N, CA, C and O of each residue as an XYZ file, in Angstrom:
540
protein
N      18.729    -32.573    -10.814
C      18.101    -32.000    -12.197
C      19.070    -30.823    -12.663
O      18.671    -29.661    -12.747
N      20.335    -31.202    -12.952
C      21.256    -29.912    -13.316
C      20.848    -29.337    -14.492
O      21.188    -28.165    -14.655
N      20.028    -30.016    -15.589
C      19.780    -29.447    -16.778
C      18.280    -28.632    -16.712
O      17.723    -28.212    -17.726
N      17.826    -28.512    -15.576
C      16.463    -27.991    -15.557
C      16.502    -26.511    -15.847
O      17.376    -25.848    -15.289
N      15.675    -25.941    -16.636
C      15.688    -24.669    -17.210
C      14.567    -23.931    -16.575
O      14.790    -22.885    -15.967
N      13.476    -24.384    -16.677
C      12.384    -23.669    -16.175
C      11.656    -24.629    -15.001
O      11.549    -25.852    -15.091
N      11.205    -23.849    -13.936
C      10.629    -24.518    -12.772
C       8.991    -23.740    -12.430
O       8.807    -22.524    -12.363
N       8.088    -24.661    -12.275
C       6.889    -24.144    -11.840
C       6.395    -25.019    -10.738
O       6.125    -26.199    -10.963
N       6.274    -24.514     -9.619
C       5.968    -25.275     -8.446
C       5.008    -24.589     -7.414
O       5.069    -23.370     -7.253
N       4.183    -25.312     -6.763
C       3.262    -24.879     -5.676
C       3.725    -25.345     -4.496
O       3.915    -26.553     -4.353
N       3.973    -24.436     -3.475
C       4.609    -24.744     -2.177
C       3.509    -24.641     -1.273
O       2.913    -23.576     -1.111
N       3.180    -25.808     -0.613
C       2.076    -25.800      0.423
C       2.544    -25.986      1.675
O       1.700    -25.953      2.571
N       3.855    -26.204      2.018
C       4.396    -26.535      3.302
C       5.843    -25.940      3.278
O       6.446    -25.668      2.240
N       6.309    -25.779      4.491
C       7.615    -25.291      4.455
C       8.620    -26.296      3.614
O       8.535    -27.521      3.689
N       9.436    -25.701      2.925
C      10.365    -26.444      1.994
C      11.856    -25.717      2.003
O      11.936    -24.509      2.230
N      12.944    -26.465      1.762
C      14.125    -25.961      1.634
C      14.365    -25.902      0.031
O      14.370    -26.889     -0.705
N      14.543    -24.700     -0.326
C      14.774    -24.350     -1.688
C      16.271    -24.512     -2.252
O      16.545    -24.285     -3.430
N      17.190    -24.918     -1.319
C      18.458    -25.089     -1.621
C      18.817    -25.970     -2.828
O      19.794    -25.760     -3.546
N      17.863    -27.064     -3.000
C      18.040    -28.003     -4.031
C      17.872    -27.347     -5.459
O      18.535    -27.659     -6.448
N      16.720    -26.234     -5.398
C      16.543    -25.520     -6.483
C      17.805    -24.735     -7.042
O      18.095    -24.717     -8.239
N      18.434    -24.170     -6.173
C      19.599    -23.325     -6.470
C      20.737    -24.036     -6.967
O      21.735    -23.469     -7.411
N      20.574    -25.411     -6.887
C      21.676    -26.219     -7.475
C      21.441    -26.529     -9.063
O      22.239    -27.181     -9.737
N      20.364    -26.029     -9.503
C      20.154    -26.135    -10.951
C      20.669    -25.113    -11.840
O      20.078    -24.092    -12.190
N      21.998    -25.547    -12.217
C      22.890    -24.465    -13.011
C      22.371    -23.817    -14.069
O      22.833    -22.753    -14.480
N      21.312    -24.454    -14.616
C      20.768    -23.890    -16.009
C      19.350    -23.214    -15.791
O      18.649    -22.830    -16.727
N      19.024    -23.116    -14.523
C      17.619    -22.528    -14.325
C      17.574    -21.002    -14.717
O      18.358    -20.206    -14.201
N      16.605    -20.611    -15.671
C      16.524    -19.286    -16.028
C      15.242    -18.841    -15.757
O      15.064    -17.623    -15.771
N      14.225    -19.643    -15.489
C      12.837    -19.094    -15.123
C      12.170    -20.115    -13.980
O      12.197    -21.345    -14.021
N      11.558    -19.270    -12.939
C      10.962    -20.046    -12.111
C       9.714    -19.394    -11.674
O       9.665    -18.166    -11.618
N       8.749    -20.095    -11.375
C       7.288    -19.593    -10.895
C       6.930    -20.423     -9.564
O       6.802    -21.647     -9.522
N       6.807    -19.625     -8.598
C       6.630    -20.273     -7.273
C       5.454    -19.674     -6.835
O       5.276    -18.456     -6.823
N       4.391    -20.778     -6.359
C       3.128    -20.322     -5.717
C       3.327    -20.570     -4.253
O       3.225    -21.680     -3.729
N       3.647    -19.342     -3.568
C       3.984    -19.580     -2.084
C       2.971    -19.644     -1.203
O       2.710    -18.626     -0.561
N       2.208    -20.838     -1.000
C       1.068    -20.825     -0.259
C       1.316    -20.628      1.269
O       0.387    -20.348      2.027
N       2.498    -20.771      1.659
C       2.842    -20.708      3.070
C       3.982    -19.711      3.266
O       4.604    -19.393      2.252
N       4.326    -19.194      4.395
C       5.434    -18.305      4.403
C       6.744    -19.040      4.152
O       7.044    -20.107      4.688
N       7.453    -18.402      3.333
C       8.599    -19.074      2.707
C       9.956    -18.240      2.729
O       9.929    -17.046      2.431
N      11.012    -18.806      3.044
C      12.269    -18.163      2.891
C      12.949    -18.549      1.504
O      13.438    -19.652      1.261
N      12.901    -17.452      0.624
C      13.326    -17.625     -0.820
C      14.780    -17.240     -0.789
O      15.258    -17.148     -1.919
N      15.552    -17.008      0.125
C      16.834    -16.715     -0.032
C      17.866    -17.657     -0.539
O      18.937    -17.299     -1.029
N      17.437    -18.994     -0.376
C      18.477    -19.914     -1.126
C      18.420    -19.752     -2.704
O      19.282    -20.297     -3.394
N      17.505    -19.075     -3.215
C      17.463    -18.902     -4.681
C      18.392    -17.923     -5.264
O      18.571    -17.818     -6.478
N      19.049    -17.125     -4.265
C      20.199    -16.318     -4.591
C      21.224    -17.034     -5.329
O      21.868    -16.443     -6.195
N      21.433    -18.281     -5.053
C      22.492    -19.012     -5.567
C      22.162    -19.372     -6.971
O      23.058    -19.855     -7.662
N      20.916    -19.182     -7.495
C      20.505    -19.452     -8.782
C      20.864    -18.307     -9.709
O      19.939    -17.689    -10.236
N      21.996    -18.001     -9.934
C      22.526    -16.844    -10.530
C      22.239    -16.571    -11.918
O      22.315    -15.452    -12.426
N      21.895    -17.673    -12.534
C      21.502    -17.337    -14.200
C      19.932    -17.155    -14.264
O      19.389    -17.139    -15.368
N      19.176    -17.013    -13.079
C      17.623    -16.759    -13.167
C      17.567    -15.340    -13.817
O      18.196    -14.333    -13.492
N      16.643    -15.516    -14.831
C      16.216    -14.366    -15.582
C      14.773    -13.835    -15.330
O      14.470    -12.645    -15.246
N      13.936    -14.888    -15.225
C      12.509    -14.567    -14.864
C      12.136    -15.162    -13.692
O      12.407    -16.349    -13.511
N      11.432    -14.384    -12.694
C      10.866    -15.017    -11.602
C       9.298    -14.417    -11.259
O       9.031    -13.224    -11.113
N       8.506    -15.349    -11.186
C       7.153    -15.048    -10.812
C       6.810    -15.673     -9.455
O       7.068    -16.849     -9.199
N       6.150    -14.734     -8.499
C       5.860    -15.244     -7.253
C       4.366    -15.156     -6.892
O       3.853    -14.078     -6.595
N       3.659    -16.347     -6.925
C       2.267    -16.230     -6.576
C       2.032    -16.154     -5.002
O       2.764    -16.840     -4.289
N       1.152    -15.440     -4.486
C       0.871    -15.496     -2.970
C       2.029    -14.676     -2.528
O       2.475    -15.150     -1.483
N       2.692    -13.619     -2.926
C       3.763    -12.831     -2.520
C       3.664    -12.389     -1.081
O       4.694    -12.149     -0.451
N       2.503    -12.273     -0.549
C       2.196    -11.884      0.742
C       2.890    -12.832      1.799
O       2.967    -12.535      2.991
N       3.437    -14.112      1.205
C       3.957    -14.954      2.231
C       5.561    -14.952      2.003
O       6.270    -15.885      2.378
N       6.031    -13.848      1.373
C       7.439    -13.613      1.140
C       7.732    -12.426      1.863
O       7.194    -11.339      1.651
N       8.730    -12.696      2.854
C       9.066    -11.710      3.918
C       9.976    -10.579      3.541
O       9.952     -9.432      3.986
N      10.949    -11.201      2.461
C      12.121    -10.334      2.210
C      12.560    -10.482      0.733
O      12.542    -11.606      0.231
N      12.935     -9.456      0.043
C      13.426     -9.588     -1.332
C      14.839     -9.283     -1.304
O      15.386     -9.400     -2.401
N      15.593     -8.912     -0.317
C      16.908     -8.523     -0.375
C      17.742     -9.529     -1.061
O      18.766     -9.074     -1.570
N      17.533    -10.791     -1.187
C      18.387    -11.822     -1.841
C      18.310    -11.591     -3.217
O      19.202    -12.070     -3.918
N      17.367    -10.916     -3.760
C      17.294    -10.726     -5.248
C      18.554     -9.905     -6.001
O      18.913     -9.934     -7.178
N      19.058     -9.194     -4.896
C      20.289     -8.523     -5.380
C      21.345     -9.241     -5.768
O      22.303     -8.727     -6.345
N      21.257    -10.566     -5.466
C      22.575    -11.507     -5.861
C      22.118    -12.240     -7.293
O      22.801    -13.210     -7.622
N      21.126    -11.891     -8.083
C      20.714    -12.202     -9.175
C      20.962    -11.363    -10.428
O      20.022    -10.859    -11.041
N      22.259    -11.215    -10.809
C      22.691    -10.251    -11.833
C      21.967    -10.451    -13.259
O      22.089     -9.560    -14.099
N      21.258    -11.542    -13.528
C      20.603    -11.662    -14.808
C      19.119    -11.478    -14.629
O      18.432    -11.556    -15.647
N      18.580    -11.265    -13.575
C      17.193    -11.199    -13.381
C      16.595    -10.010    -14.153
O      16.864     -8.868    -13.780
N      15.873    -10.205    -15.111
C      15.261     -9.144    -15.835
C      13.847     -8.930    -15.892
O      13.324     -7.984    -16.481
N      13.096    -10.043    -15.117
C      11.633     -9.814    -15.155
C      11.245    -10.468    -13.794
O      11.544    -11.623    -13.490
N      10.529     -9.578    -12.988
C       9.889    -10.023    -11.788
C       8.399     -9.703    -11.666
O       7.941     -8.576    -11.854
N       7.768    -10.640    -11.380
C       6.202    -10.491    -11.239
C       5.896    -11.097     -9.736
O       6.269    -12.169     -9.259
N       5.055    -10.006     -9.124
C       4.492    -10.485     -7.728
C       3.166    -10.336     -7.853
O       2.660     -9.294     -8.268
N       2.440    -11.467     -7.471
C       1.077    -11.507     -7.403
C       0.626    -11.713     -5.918
O       1.303    -12.401     -5.153
N      -0.469    -11.134     -5.551
C      -1.003    -11.343     -4.256
C      -1.397    -10.041     -3.467
O      -2.050     -9.124     -3.965
N      -0.963    -10.065     -2.290
C      -1.402     -8.883     -1.396
C      -0.056     -8.566     -0.564
O      -0.224     -8.525      0.655
N       1.214     -8.343     -1.021
C       2.260     -8.057     -0.287
C       2.393     -6.750      0.242
O       3.336     -6.046     -0.120
N       1.451     -6.296      1.162
C       1.330     -5.070      1.759
C       2.784     -4.635      2.420
O       3.306     -3.542      2.197
N       3.293     -5.546      3.175
C       4.410     -5.172      4.019
C       5.797     -5.453      3.206
O       6.884     -5.298      3.763
N       5.698     -5.824      2.016
C       6.957     -6.185      1.348
C       7.828     -4.875      0.899
O       7.350     -3.961      0.227
N       9.065     -4.914      1.332
C       9.868     -3.841      1.011
C      10.510     -3.867     -0.296
O      11.509     -4.577     -0.415
N      10.083     -3.192     -1.306
C      10.579     -3.114     -2.580
C      11.957     -2.409     -2.961
O      12.420     -2.392     -4.101
N      12.498     -1.874     -1.922
C      13.790     -1.043     -2.151
C      14.935     -2.032     -2.652
O      15.780     -1.524     -3.389
N      15.051     -3.262     -2.370
C      16.186     -4.153     -3.182
C      15.973     -4.069     -4.731
O      16.958     -4.296     -5.434
N      14.920     -3.800     -5.260
C      14.913     -3.804     -6.677
C      15.621     -2.669     -7.239
O      15.921     -2.691     -8.433
N      15.946     -1.588     -6.435
C      16.768     -0.396     -6.957
C      18.081     -0.893     -7.287
O      18.693     -0.286     -8.167
N      18.654     -1.951     -6.703
C      19.824     -2.420     -6.755
C      20.081     -3.673     -7.848
O      21.101     -4.361     -7.873
N      19.090     -3.793     -8.617
C      19.052     -4.761     -9.610
C      19.176     -4.011    -11.051
O      18.167     -3.641    -11.651
N      20.423     -3.826    -11.532
C      20.577     -3.128    -12.791
C      19.921     -3.794    -14.016
O      19.443     -3.105    -14.917
N      19.902     -5.154    -14.039
C      19.436     -5.825    -15.197
C      17.869     -5.835    -15.362
O      17.307     -6.158    -16.409
N      17.221     -5.441    -14.191
C      15.697     -5.558    -14.111
C      15.177     -4.651    -15.200
O      15.482     -3.464    -15.315
N      14.299     -5.378    -16.047
C      13.696     -4.533    -17.104
C      12.294     -4.526    -17.083
O      11.686     -3.697    -17.760
N      11.649     -5.428    -16.322
C      10.153     -5.483    -16.201
C       9.767     -5.905    -14.758
O      10.215     -6.905    -14.197
N       8.919     -5.059    -14.246
C       8.378     -5.400    -12.729
C       6.970     -5.321    -12.776
O       6.495     -4.424    -13.472
N       6.134     -6.153    -12.117
C       4.718     -6.277    -12.012
C       4.426     -6.508    -10.559
O       4.974     -7.428     -9.951
N       3.618     -5.734    -10.022
C       2.915     -5.925     -8.712
C       1.471     -6.035     -8.933
O       0.789     -5.012     -8.977
N       0.947     -7.209     -9.078
C      -0.449     -7.456     -9.291
C      -1.239     -7.880     -8.094
O      -1.146     -8.995     -7.581
N      -1.997     -6.949     -7.697
C      -2.689     -7.373     -6.390
C      -3.913     -8.161     -6.544
O      -4.927     -7.567     -6.911
N      -3.956     -9.428     -6.312
C      -4.860    -10.366     -6.703
C      -5.766    -10.970     -5.557
O      -6.820    -11.576     -5.750
N      -5.199    -10.713     -4.365
C      -5.854    -11.153     -3.087
C      -5.686    -10.229     -1.976
O      -4.624     -9.630     -1.813
N      -6.726    -10.082     -1.175
C      -6.738     -9.198     -0.133
C      -7.234     -9.949      1.103
O      -8.176    -10.739      1.036
N      -6.480     -9.645      2.391
C      -6.965    -10.268      3.513
C      -8.349    -10.045      3.871
O      -8.847     -8.948      3.621
N      -8.958    -10.862      4.368
C     -10.509    -10.743      4.673
C     -10.651     -9.577      5.660
O      -9.881     -9.521      6.618
N     -11.529     -8.709      5.488
C     -11.813     -7.640      6.262
C     -10.809     -6.406      6.025
O     -10.795     -5.477      6.833
N     -10.000     -6.417      4.937
C      -9.163     -5.181      4.683
C      -9.550     -4.734      3.188
O      -9.981     -5.498      2.324
N      -9.359     -3.597      3.068
C      -9.325     -2.916      1.702
C      -8.131     -2.787      1.152
O      -7.229     -2.530      1.949
N      -7.835     -2.889      0.007
C      -6.554     -2.605     -0.765
C      -6.032     -1.220     -0.529
O      -6.812     -0.318     -0.835
N      -4.885     -0.882     -0.053
C      -4.275      0.378      0.118
C      -3.854      0.897     -1.386
O      -3.622      0.156     -2.342
N      -3.818      2.031     -1.384
C      -3.480      2.820     -2.627
C      -1.921      2.366     -2.895
O      -1.057      2.449     -2.022
N      -1.694      1.893     -4.171
C      -0.343      1.534     -4.366
C       0.557      2.687     -4.499
O       1.764      2.447     -4.445
N       0.120      4.044     -4.683
C       0.864      5.035     -4.852
C       1.354      5.724     -3.382
O       1.829      6.859     -3.398
N       1.230      5.070     -2.274
C       1.454      5.456     -1.080
C       2.676      4.839     -0.503
O       2.847      3.620     -0.481
N       3.625      5.811      0.019
C       4.581      5.300      0.971
C       5.916      5.088      0.147
O       6.040      5.582     -0.974
N       6.835      4.391      0.702
C       8.215      4.204      0.349
C       8.209      3.239     -1.046
O       9.075      3.313     -1.918
N       7.239      2.468     -1.068
C       7.364      1.601     -2.284
C       6.714      2.427     -3.458
O       7.012      2.080     -4.601
N       5.930      3.391     -3.298
C       5.620      4.160     -4.437
C       6.988      5.041     -4.858
O       7.100      5.368     -6.040
N       7.880      5.371     -4.033
C       9.171      5.987     -4.588
C       9.887      4.972     -5.255
O      10.510      5.352     -6.246
N       9.961      3.682     -4.939
C      10.738      2.724     -5.688
C      10.193      2.528     -6.850
O      10.939      2.408     -7.822
N       8.870      2.455     -6.999
C       8.100      2.200     -8.441
C       8.390      3.349     -9.214
O       8.652      3.183    -10.405
N       8.385      4.585     -8.690
C       8.777      5.818     -9.599
C      10.180      5.866    -10.012
O      10.506      6.350    -11.096
N      11.045      5.364     -9.157
C      12.489      5.362     -9.460
C      12.687      4.361    -10.637
O      13.476      4.584    -11.556
N      11.954      3.297    -10.551
C      12.234      2.164    -11.504
C      11.712      2.571    -12.827
O      12.339      2.286    -13.848
N      10.624      3.208    -12.861
C      10.032      3.877    -14.208
C      10.965      4.837    -14.749
O      11.308      4.805    -15.931
N      11.355      5.628    -13.981
C      12.296      6.829    -14.500
C      13.686      6.029    -15.075
O      14.314      6.475    -16.035
N      14.048      4.884    -14.413
C      15.212      4.156    -14.935
C      14.929      3.469    -16.285
O      15.861      3.076    -16.987
N      13.705      3.332    -16.628
C      13.339      2.802    -17.841
C      12.828      1.285    -17.741
O      12.700      0.553    -18.723
N      12.526      0.880    -16.281
C      11.883     -0.320    -16.155
C      10.431     -0.404    -16.447
O       9.692      0.450    -15.959
N       9.961     -1.324    -17.178
C       8.476     -1.418    -17.442
C       7.910     -1.798    -16.196
O       8.176     -2.888    -15.690
N       7.075     -0.895    -15.618
C       6.409     -1.112    -14.338
C       4.928     -1.357    -14.500
O       4.306     -0.508    -15.138
N       4.283     -2.379    -14.021
C       2.887     -2.584    -14.030
C       2.345     -2.854    -12.641
O       2.873     -3.681    -11.899
N       1.254     -2.123    -12.294
C       0.583     -2.249    -11.148
C      -0.753     -2.462    -11.331
O      -1.227     -2.040    -12.386
N      -1.550     -3.074    -10.475
C      -2.989     -3.122    -10.500
C      -3.464     -3.865     -9.168
O      -4.664     -4.034     -8.950
């Protein structure tokens, strides 16, 4: 599918996303990550401008995002408590970031978003002019 521009997919089992990275014209992707998933093959989709990740708690690492020079919009949905947001600081094109807490592990309460290292990242993004949305 070399002409694919937008991709919307629900991933319910382990999958190799290298095939997605070969879509040379891909500019937007929305992935519903129902299982723990390695998204690093998407780093090869260098024209990606918009990325939305549902169930972001199943994404272990965002460092591969640094390889996407045109990514302007990133939306994370779910309960990614352990996700390190520091790679976002190395993304100069990022203009909009959303961390939308929509699911919580049973028996836990949502931690305050303004706590810890990720709070510093969110503040730095905001100061840089990135539109930051959290809830």
